Each structure stands twice: as structure tokens, then as C-alpha cells.
C-alpha positions as CSV (number, residue, x, y, z in Angstrom):
1,X,1.8,-14.0,19.5
2,X,0.7,-15.1,16.0
3,X,-0.8,-11.8,14.9
4,X,-0.6,-8.1,15.6
5,X,-2.8,-7.0,18.4
6,X,-6.4,-6.2,17.6
7,X,-7.9,-2.8,18.3
8,X,-11.2,-3.5,20.0
9,X,-12.7,-0.2,18.8
10,X,-12.9,-1.2,15.2
11,X,-11.5,-4.7,14.6
12,X,-8.4,-3.4,12.8
13,X,-5.0,-5.0,13.5
14,X,-2.8,-2.5,15.3
15,X,-0.3,-2.7,12.4
16,X,-3.0,-1.2,10.1
17,X,-4.0,1.8,12.1
18,X,-2.2,5.1,12.7
19,X,0.2,4.8,15.6
20,X,-0.2,1.0,15.6
21,X,1.7,-1.0,18.2
22,X,5.0,-2.6,17.4
23,X,4.9,-6.4,17.4
24,X,7.0,-7.1,20.6
25,X,6.8,-10.9,20.4
26,X,6.9,-11.9,16.7
27,X,6.2,-15.5,15.8
28,X,9.1,-15.4,13.3
29,X,12.7,-14.4,13.8
30,X,14.4,-11.8,11.7
31,X,16.8,-14.5,10.7
32,X,14.0,-16.8,9.5
33,X,11.9,-17.0,6.3
34,X,8.6,-18.7,6.4
35,X,6.1,-20.1,3.8
36,X,3.4,-19.4,6.4
37,X,2.2,-15.8,6.9
38,X,2.6,-15.1,10.6
39,X,1.8,-11.4,10.6
40,X,0.0,-8.9,8.4
41,X,2.3,-7.4,5.8
42,X,3.6,-4.1,7.1
43,X,3.7,-5.2,10.7
44,X,6.8,-3.7,12.4
45,X,9.1,-4.9,15.1
46,X,12.5,-4.0,16.7
47,X,15.4,-6.4,16.4
48,X,18.8,-5.7,18.0
49,X,18.1,-2.0,17.9
50,X,16.9,-2.0,14.3
51,X,13.5,-1.5,12.7
52,X,12.2,-4.4,10.7
53,X,9.0,-4.6,8.6
54,X,7.2,-7.8,7.6
55,X,7.3,-8.5,3.8
56,X,6.6,-11.1,1.2
57,X,9.1,-11.9,-1.5
58,X,7.7,-11.8,-5.0
59,X,11.0,-13.4,-6.3
60,X,14.1,-15.0,-4.8
61,X,15.9,-12.4,-2.7
62,X,19.5,-12.2,-1.5
63,X,20.6,-11.1,1.9
64,X,21.9,-7.5,2.0
65,X,20.5,-6.6,-1.3
66,X,18.0,-3.7,-1.6
67,X,14.3,-4.7,-2.1
68,X,11.6,-2.4,-3.4
69,X,7.8,-2.1,-3.6
70,X,6.1,-3.3,-6.7
71,X,2.4,-2.1,-6.4
72,X,-0.1,-3.6,-8.8
73,X,-3.3,-1.6,-9.4
74,X,-6.9,-2.4,-10.2
75,X,-9.0,0.6,-11.1
76,X,-12.8,1.1,-11.5
77,X,-14.3,4.2,-13.1
78,X,-17.1,4.4,-11.7
79,X,-18.4,1.9,-9.1
80,X,-21.5,-0.1,-9.9
81,X,-22.9,-0.5,-6.4
82,X,-23.8,2.4,-4.2
83,X,-22.6,0.9,-0.9
84,X,-23.9,2.6,2.3
85,X,-21.8,3.8,5.2
86,X,-20.4,0.9,7.3
87,X,-20.1,-1.6,4.4
88,X,-17.1,-3.9,4.8
89,X,-17.7,-6.1,1.8
90,X,-17.7,-4.0,-1.3
91,X,-18.2,-4.8,-5.0
92,X,-15.3,-4.1,-7.4
93,X,-15.2,-4.6,-11.2
94,X,-11.5,-5.5,-11.8
95,X,-9.5,-3.8,-14.5
96,X,-6.9,-6.7,-14.4
97,X,-7.1,-10.4,-13.5
98,X,-6.8,-10.7,-9.7
99,X,-5.7,-13.8,-7.9
100,X,-7.1,-14.8,-4.5
101,X,-5.9,-12.4,-1.8
102,X,-3.5,-10.6,-4.2
103,X,-4.5,-7.3,-2.6
104,X,-4.6,-8.6,1.0
105,X,-3.0,-6.0,3.3
106,X,-3.1,-3.4,0.5
107,X,-5.3,-0.4,0.2
108,X,-8.6,0.7,-1.5
109,X,-8.6,4.4,-2.3
110,X,-11.5,6.4,-3.6
111,X,-9.6,8.6,-6.0
112,X,-12.3,10.8,-7.4
113,X,-16.0,11.8,-7.0
114,X,-18.2,11.1,-4.0
115,X,-16.1,9.9,-1.0
116,X,-12.8,11.0,-2.7
117,X,-9.9,10.8,-0.4
118,X,-11.2,7.9,1.7
119,X,-8.9,4.9,2.0
120,X,-9.3,1.5,3.6
121,X,-7.0,-1.5,4.4
122,X,-7.9,-4.6,2.4
123,X,-8.6,-7.8,4.5
124,X,-9.3,-10.5,1.9
125,X,-10.9,-11.4,-1.4
126,X,-11.5,-14.3,-3.8
127,X,-10.0,-14.4,-7.3
128,X,-11.7,-12.0,-9.8
129,X,-11.4,-12.2,-13.6
130,X,-10.5,-9.1,-15.6
131,X,-13.6,-7.0,-16.3
132,X,-15.6,-9.2,-13.8
133,X,-17.2,-8.1,-10.5
134,X,-16.1,-9.5,-7.2
135,X,-16.2,-8.8,-3.5
136,X,-13.4,-7.0,-1.6
137,X,-13.4,-7.4,2.2
138,X,-12.2,-4.4,4.2
139,X,-11.0,-4.2,7.7
140,X,-12.9,-0.9,8.2
141,X,-16.5,-0.1,7.2
142,X,-17.0,2.7,4.6
143,X,-16.9,6.1,6.2
144,X,-18.7,7.7,3.3
145,X,-21.4,6.1,1.0
146,X,-20.4,5.5,-2.6
147,X,-22.3,6.9,-5.5
148,X,-22.7,5.1,-8.8
149,X,-22.7,8.5,-10.5
150,X,-19.1,9.4,-9.8
151,X,-17.2,7.3,-7.1
152,X,-14.0,6.1,-8.7
153,X,-11.8,3.6,-6.8
154,X,-8.2,2.2,-7.1
155,X,-6.9,-0.9,-5.4
156,X,-3.2,-1.1,-4.5
157,X,-1.4,-4.3,-3.5
158,X,0.6,-4.1,-0.3
159,X,3.8,-2.1,-0.7
160,X,5.4,-4.9,1.2
161,X,5.2,-7.3,-1.7
162,X,8.8,-6.8,-2.7
163,X,11.3,-7.6,-5.3
164,X,15.1,-7.0,-5.7
165,X,15.6,-3.4,-6.9
166,X,16.2,-2.7,-10.6
167,X,18.6,-0.1,-12.0
168,X,16.0,2.4,-13.4
169,X,15.8,4.1,-10.0
170,X,12.0,4.6,-10.2
171,X,11.0,2.1,-7.5
172,X,10.2,2.8,-3.8
173,X,12.9,1.3,-1.6
174,X,11.9,-0.7,1.5
175,X,15.2,-2.0,2.9
176,X,17.3,-5.2,2.8
177,X,16.8,-8.7,4.3
178,X,19.3,-10.3,6.6
179,X,18.9,-13.7,5.0
180,X,18.3,-15.2,1.5
181,X,14.6,-15.5,0.9
182,X,12.8,-17.9,-1.5
183,X,10.1,-16.5,-3.8
184,X,6.7,-16.5,-2.1
185,X,8.1,-16.6,1.5
186,X,7.5,-14.1,4.3
187,X,10.4,-12.4,6.1
188,X,11.4,-9.4,8.2
189,X,13.1,-6.6,6.2
190,X,15.5,-4.3,8.0
191,X,14.7,-0.7,7.2
192,X,15.5,2.8,8.3
193,X,12.0,3.3,9.7
194,X,8.7,1.9,8.5
195,X,7.2,4.3,6.0
196,X,3.5,5.4,6.2
197,X,1.3,5.1,3.2
198,X,-1.8,7.2,2.5
199,X,-3.8,9.0,-0.2
200,X,-3.3,12.6,-1.1
201,X,-4.7,14.9,-3.8
202,X,-2.3,15.6,-6.7
203,X,-1.9,19.2,-8.1
204,X,-0.5,17.9,-11.3
205,X,0.2,14.7,-13.2
206,X,3.4,12.9,-12.2
207,X,5.1,10.3,-14.3
208,X,7.6,7.6,-13.6
209,X,10.9,9.3,-14.2
210,X,13.2,9.4,-11.2
211,X,13.1,13.2,-11.2
212,X,9.3,13.4,-10.8
213,X,8.9,10.8,-7.9
214,X,9.8,13.1,-5.0
215,X,6.8,15.2,-4.0
216,X,6.4,18.6,-2.5
217,X,3.6,21.0,-1.6
218,X,1.3,21.8,-4.5
219,X,1.7,25.3,-6.0
220,X,-1.7,25.7,-7.6
221,X,-4.3,24.2,-5.3
222,X,-4.2,24.2,-1.5
223,X,-3.8,20.8,0.2
224,X,-2.2,19.1,-2.8
225,X,1.2,17.7,-3.8
226,X,3.3,17.9,-6.9
227,X,6.7,16.8,-8.1
228,X,9.7,18.7,-6.7
229,X,11.0,21.1,-9.4
230,X,13.2,23.5,-7.4
231,X,16.1,22.9,-5.0
232,X,14.5,24.9,-2.3
233,X,11.2,22.9,-2.2
234,X,10.8,20.6,0.8
235,X,10.5,16.9,0.0
236,X,7.4,15.6,1.9
237,X,6.5,12.4,0.2
238,X,7.5,10.0,-2.5
239,X,5.5,8.3,-5.3
240,X,5.4,4.5,-5.0
241,X,4.1,3.5,-8.5
242,X,6.5,2.2,-11.1
243,X,4.1,1.3,-13.9
244,X,1.5,4.0,-13.9
245,X,1.1,7.8,-13.6
246,X,-0.5,9.8,-10.9
247,X,-3.3,11.9,-12.4
248,X,-4.0,15.6,-11.9
249,X,-6.8,16.4,-9.4
250,X,-7.1,12.7,-8.3
251,X,-6.1,11.1,-5.0
252,X,-3.1,8.7,-5.2
253,X,-1.3,6.5,-2.6
254,X,2.1,7.9,-1.6
255,X,4.8,7.2,1.0
256,X,5.1,10.0,3.5
257,X,8.6,11.1,4.4
């Protein structure tokens, strides 16, 4: 089976929807790296009783060494096209230079304004120059129409584009490969359990220090999160950014515990 099963209800690979099916017959062994992408990033499987998640190496990786997520962002404040409900090809003015399909299997999050809190898995896109407009293709049509007055969006690359962990302790851990992996290759990463990523509203700004990356229930606004600042507070999620802050009263992508 070359790809994760498709959900006939909405055309989304099972690996990209809540409760998605496990890939029971992966096209690639957990002891094999491939220059060909055989599954969507984030697809999960079971191997010898272990969880494994499909990743891409952004640099050469060594077997048994921790790998971490390295999300890249492109932000737009505000959108220039008021797309209607159901649109799957949306216009984005890039804040950084974007290579072709750099954000494939990542997420588009409406972080503020009309449609705030909506998020969509990214299917594909062409290269886009910094400050230029391009088209982002989504797996799911827009649930809420965008407004050129106030809809702000952020694109996140897939958390499963990974690198070997650094020593600053501010990256989001994924797991460790069973084999050495060349840069640019695809592989199965052994992990405790595949994390779930989604947007949530922040009650306060959170930086990149290791002590502000673990999140708990917001104390000022209902339905929000903030950094854990007391030992009795429950850890419910973790920040995944390592080069940008989460802003107060905006939605940001996190990993749920």
C-alpha cells in the first residue's frame, strides 16, 4: 500500500484526520531509508510492538540519536483574498522564501480575526518568493470564509521534518531512528506514541526558554493555554516552535500531551 488510506467523506488521507487509521502495510520497512516519499509525513505504523512515525531527515541522522521537530513559519497579516467556504486553493503572501512543497503535510492556521482557530493540512504548493503571493493547496476546503479586513494566517512546516537534537533543550522531541539516515531521505522514527498537533488560543505570550514551553490551562481567559508556572499545574501541551514566540490572544500550533 503506497499511501495511507483515503477517507471518502472528504478526500483526506487517514493519517491527516482525527483518529486516522494506522498504516498496516507500509511500503517501506522501519529498517529502511528512502529517497522516495512513500507515505504522508506523520503517518503512523506499528513495528515489533513499537510505534513509528514517518519523517523526513533535514540533515544526516544517526541511529539511536534523538531527533526533534524544526518548524518553519510563513505568516500573513492580513490575507489579501477573501476566499469563500469550500476553497481548497488559497492565496498566501509569503513572509519568507518558500521552496516547492516545503510546507507539504504541514498546517495552515488562521491565528487571528475572522475564522480564527481554523486549521487545515497542507497538500502541496509551488515555490513562492518572499513577499510574493502564491497558491497553497489544502486537503480540506475552508470551513469559514476569510475576510481581507482581519483574517491572519500562519503556515507551519510538518513537525516531522526533523533534525538531530541540539543541547539548548527548546526543541520538540519526536523519537529516534533505528538506522542511519541521509539528509533528505524518508524514514520511520520510533516514538513513545505519535503526538497530535493542533491550534489553541494562548492566554499569554510564551517565549523559547525551556521553562516556558510546557503549557497548562490559561488562568485569565477561559479556553486558553499558558506556560506552566507552578508545580501543581497540569501539563496538557507543549510548544513546538524553536525560533519564534507564541503571541497573547492568538492561536498557535502545539503538541497535545
